C-alpha positions as CSV (number, residue, x, y, z in Angstrom):
1,F,103.2,89.1,139.5
2,P,105.2,86.1,141.2
3,N,102.4,83.4,140.9
4,I,103.0,83.5,137.0
5,Q,104.1,80.7,135.3
6,A,106.4,81.8,132.4
7,E,107.3,79.3,129.6
8,F,110.1,79.9,126.5
9,D,109.3,78.3,123.1
10,G,110.1,79.0,119.4
11,D,108.1,79.0,116.7
12,S,108.1,75.3,116.4
13,E,105.0,75.4,119.4
14,N,103.0,78.1,117.9
15,I,102.8,76.8,114.9
16,F,101.6,73.7,116.6
17,N,99.1,74.9,118.4
18,C,97.7,76.4,116.0
19,I,96.0,73.9,114.2
20,D,94.9,71.1,116.6
21,N,95.7,67.8,116.8
22,T,98.6,69.3,114.2
23,K,100.7,66.0,113.7
24,A,103.5,67.8,111.5
25,I,104.8,70.8,110.8
26,L,107.6,72.7,108.1
27,I,109.0,75.6,109.1
28,I,111.0,77.2,105.7
29,G,111.5,80.5,106.4
30,T,115.4,82.2,106.7
31,G,115.8,79.2,108.3
32,S,114.2,75.4,107.7
33,V,113.3,72.6,109.2
34,L,110.2,69.9,110.0
35,F,109.2,68.9,113.6
36,I,106.9,66.1,114.5
37,K,104.5,66.2,117.5
38,D,105.2,62.0,119.1
39,Q,103.4,62.2,122.4
40,N,104.4,65.3,124.6
41,K,107.5,65.0,122.9
42,K,108.7,66.9,119.7
43,V,111.1,65.4,116.8
44,R,113.3,66.9,115.0
45,F,114.1,65.7,111.0
46,G,117.4,68.4,109.7
47,G,117.1,72.3,110.4
48,W,121.1,71.9,111.4
49,G,121.1,74.8,110.9
50,Y,123.3,77.8,108.0
51,L,126.5,76.2,108.9
52,L,125.3,72.0,108.7
53,D,122.5,72.4,106.5
54,N,123.2,73.3,102.1
55,F,119.3,72.8,101.6
56,G,116.3,73.8,102.0
57,S,116.2,78.1,104.0
58,G,115.9,81.0,102.5
59,Y,118.8,81.6,103.7
60,D,120.2,78.2,101.1
61,Y,117.8,79.7,98.4
62,G,119.5,83.2,98.9
63,K,123.4,82.1,98.9
64,E,122.7,79.9,95.8
65,A,121.2,83.4,93.3
66,I,124.4,85.5,95.0
67,K,126.9,82.6,93.9
68,V,125.5,82.3,90.7
69,Y,125.8,86.4,90.9
70,L,128.9,86.7,91.6
71,Q,130.5,83.7,89.1
72,D,129.2,85.5,86.5
73,S,130.5,88.9,87.5
74,E,134.0,87.5,88.1
75,L,133.8,86.0,84.4
76,N,131.5,88.2,82.5
77,V,129.0,86.5,81.3
78,N,125.3,86.3,81.6
79,N,124.5,82.9,82.2
80,S,121.2,82.9,84.3
81,L,118.6,85.9,84.5
82,I,119.2,85.6,88.0
83,T,122.3,87.2,87.4
84,T,120.1,89.7,85.4
85,L,117.6,90.8,88.2
86,I,120.6,90.6,90.9
87,S,122.5,93.4,88.2
88,N,119.3,94.8,87.6
89,D,119.0,96.0,91.1
90,N,122.8,97.7,91.3
91,Y,124.5,95.7,93.0
92,D,128.2,96.1,92.9
93,P,129.7,92.3,93.2
94,E,132.5,93.0,95.4
95,Q,130.5,95.5,97.8
96,L,127.9,92.7,97.9
97,L,130.2,90.2,98.9
98,K,131.9,92.2,101.9
99,D,128.2,92.7,102.8
100,V,127.3,88.7,103.2
101,Y,129.9,88.9,105.2
102,N,129.4,92.1,107.7
103,Q,125.4,91.2,107.5
104,E,122.9,88.5,109.7
105,K,121.8,86.1,107.6
106,S,118.4,87.9,106.6
107,Y,120.5,89.7,104.1
108,I,121.5,86.1,102.0
109,A,117.8,85.5,102.9
110,S,116.6,88.4,101.2
111,F,117.8,87.7,98.3
112,A,116.2,84.8,97.6
113,H,113.1,85.9,95.8
114,Y,115.4,86.2,92.9
115,V,115.8,82.3,92.6
116,F,111.4,82.3,92.3
117,D,110.9,85.3,90.3
118,A,113.6,83.6,87.8
119,Y,112.5,80.8,88.1
120,Q,108.9,81.7,87.2
121,K,110.6,82.6,83.6
122,D,111.5,79.7,83.4
123,D,115.3,80.2,84.1
124,E,116.9,76.3,83.7
125,I,119.7,77.5,86.8
126,A,116.9,78.7,89.2
127,K,114.9,75.6,88.1
128,N,118.3,73.5,89.0
129,I,118.3,75.5,92.5
130,I,114.4,75.3,93.3
131,E,115.0,70.8,92.5
132,N,117.4,70.5,94.5
133,N,115.6,72.5,97.6
134,V,112.8,70.1,96.5
135,N,114.4,66.8,96.5
136,Y,115.8,68.5,100.1
137,Y,112.2,68.3,101.1
138,V,111.3,65.5,99.5
139,S,113.7,63.3,101.7
140,L,113.1,64.5,105.2
141,I,109.4,63.5,104.2
142,K,110.6,60.1,103.4
143,N,112.2,59.7,106.7
144,V,108.9,61.1,108.4
145,I,106.7,58.8,106.9
146,K,108.7,56.1,107.6
147,N,109.2,56.7,111.1
148,Y,105.2,58.0,111.6
149,P,103.2,56.2,109.0
150,A,100.5,57.6,110.0
151,V,101.8,61.1,109.0
152,T,100.0,62.0,105.8
153,S,99.5,66.2,105.5
154,I,101.9,69.0,107.4
155,V,101.4,72.2,107.9
156,A,103.6,74.0,106.4
157,S,104.9,78.1,107.9
158,G,106.8,80.8,106.5
159,G,108.1,83.5,104.5
160,I,109.0,81.3,101.5
161,V,105.9,79.4,102.1
162,D,103.4,82.8,102.0
163,N,105.7,83.4,99.3
164,Y,106.1,80.9,97.2
165,G,104.7,77.3,98.7
166,E,102.6,77.5,95.6
167,I,105.6,76.6,93.6
168,L,106.9,74.2,96.5
169,F,104.6,71.9,97.4
170,K,103.5,71.0,93.6
171,Q,107.3,69.8,92.7
172,I,107.1,68.2,96.2
173,K,103.5,66.3,95.2
174,N,104.7,65.5,92.2
175,K,107.6,63.7,93.9
176,I,105.3,62.2,96.8
177,N,101.5,61.5,98.3
178,I,101.5,64.3,100.5
179,N,98.9,66.9,101.4
180,F,100.1,70.7,103.0
181,I,98.0,72.9,105.3
182,V,98.2,76.5,105.7
183,S,97.2,78.0,108.2
184,D,95.7,81.6,108.2
185,L,96.8,82.2,111.9
186,P,99.1,84.0,113.0
187,Q,101.6,82.1,114.9
188,I,101.3,84.8,117.5
189,F,98.0,83.3,117.9
190,G,99.1,80.2,118.7
191,A,101.2,81.2,121.9
192,C,97.9,83.1,123.1
193,K,95.8,79.9,122.5
194,K,98.2,77.7,124.8
195,C,98.1,80.8,127.3
196,V,94.8,81.1,127.4
197,S,93.8,77.3,127.4
198,N,95.5,77.1,131.1
199,H,93.0,78.6,132.3
200,F,90.1,78.4,129.7
201,S,88.4,77.0,127.1
202,V,89.1,77.8,123.5
203,N,86.7,77.8,121.3
204,K,85.6,79.6,117.8
205,E,84.6,83.0,119.0
206,F,88.6,83.0,121.2
207,E,89.5,82.5,117.8
208,T,87.1,84.8,115.8
209,N,88.0,87.3,118.4
210,F,91.3,87.3,117.8
211,I,91.8,87.7,114.7
212,N,89.9,90.1,114.0
213,Y,91.6,92.3,117.0
214,Y,95.1,91.2,115.2
215,K,93.6,92.3,112.2
216,E,92.9,95.9,113.5
217,L,95.5,96.2,116.2
218,K,98.0,95.5,112.0
219,N,95.2,97.6,110.8
220,H,96.9,100.8,112.7
221,E,100.8,99.9,112.6
């Protein structure tokens, strides 16, 4: 197919394409980043990667959960429900420490749910972890609004958003006036929409047919 044109874009471009006229997106998954669409250019806020970022991502939540568990285990104390929850899942502290350095970043991010599980049961350490991350999101959004005052809403996406977005959005909106939009459309829709729009008009019928077919495929997995 010598006449086919291929473009390679990341998750952010797919999310921008899912919802028309999207100006700002916040991705909170294994990593985290906030992007602004400024005409045809994407502007990044945060998202420097796990070596430089300290807050905001599933990796960061998971890392904090593991640190709490290892610290408590080392001192033979239980200062947090996070420790109880991880212990209940039969993680050996020494083996966990080895696994942290031998597994992918997604392994560490998989521990993020312990922070939110403990938070929902009013654990103070979990609340502090989430508060620190919320302050990080707020600082990013403030920087965005300072540079792009017209931004009043942000499309949010990613695994942490899917599972715990409401917890985070509530706290963020207590600190800054911003609206969050969570799309029901999968990111692959954004990629298909951009591809099809190069040759045909994309209307509501296309979106409906795509979603129905996508659900049918998912049901057969």
